[in-house]
C-alpha positions in Angstrom: 16.3 -25.4 -3.5 12.9 -27.0 -2.8 9.8 -26.0 -4.6 8.2 -24.6 -1.4 11.4 -22.6 -0.7 11.4 -21.2 -4.2 7.7 -20.3 -4.0 8.2 -18.5 -0.6 11.2 -16.6 -2.0 9.0 -15.5 -5.0 6.2 -14.4 -2.7 8.7 -12.5 -0.5 10.2 -10.6 -3.5 6.8 -9.8 -5.1 5.4 -8.6 -1.7 8.4 -6.3 -1.3 8.0 -5.0 -4.8 4.3 -4.4 -4.5 4.6 -2.7 -1.1 7.4 -0.5 -2.4 5.4 0.5 -5.5 2.3 1.3 -3.4 4.3 2.9 -0.7 2.8 0.7 2.0 4.1 -1.8 4.6 4.8 -5.4 3.5 2.6 -6.7 6.3 -0.4 -4.7 4.9 0.2 -6.3 1.4 0.3 -9.8 3.0 -2.8 -9.1 5.0 -4.7 -7.9 2.0 -3.7 -10.9 -0.1 -4.6 -13.3 2.7 -8.0 -11.7 3.2 -8.7 -11.9 -0.6 -7.6 -15.5 -0.7 -9.7 -16.4 2.3 -12.7 -14.8 0.6 -12.3 -16.9 -2.5 -12.1 -20.1 -0.5 -15.0 -19.6 1.9 
């Protein structure tokens, strides 16, 4: 499995775990992570 594929699988699993633990939708977790990442870059 390629490194990018492995990383994506890890992100998918961690997103599901976090969403489940917080009782929120996966898309909301991803949106929050993306907003946070964008704020660090800009």
